[in-house]
C-alpha positions, -999 to +999 in steps of 0.1 A: -579+208-068-569+234-093-536+217-102-546+204-136-568+232-148-554+229-183-568+194-187-603+206-176-605+235-201-587+263-182-555+281-191-523+261-184-504+271-153-467+270-145-468+235-133-485+221-164-460+240-187-431+225-167-444+190-170-450+194-208-415+208-212-400+179-192-418+153-212-406+169-245-371+170-232-373+133-223-388+124-257-364+143-280-333+149-259-314+182-253-294+179-286-326+179-308-345+206-291-328+236-308-332+219-342-368+212-336-376+247-325-357+261-355-377+240-379-409+248-362-402+286-365-394+281-402-426+262-407-447+289-390-431+316-411-437+298-443-473+291-433-478+329-426-463+338-459-486+314-478-516+327-459-508+363-467-502+355-504-535+337-505-553+367-490-536+390-515-547+368-544-582+366-531-584+404-527-569+409-562-594+385-578-623+404-563-609+437-578-603+421-612-639+409-615-656+431-640-692+429-653-695+407-683-695+425-716-720+410-740-703+400-772-717+411-805-739+387-823-723+366-850-736+368-886-755+336-881-773+351-851-783+382-870-816+377-887-829+409-902 
């Protein structure tokens, strides 16, 4: 009864992983699998780089925020 625990919300077992790998092999063929895995790895590394750059920019923008300095009044605003 516990054969398809992955589909009911549990962690995938060896059987489910083998079935998924077999289906992927049938869909894409053995010649395309190395190319697909290589492109997936490059995509993940680019995503991680972009996320890190975004976090750095966000942290830098928080550090750059300074209290607003009130500008001096213009001659028209001065009424003595």
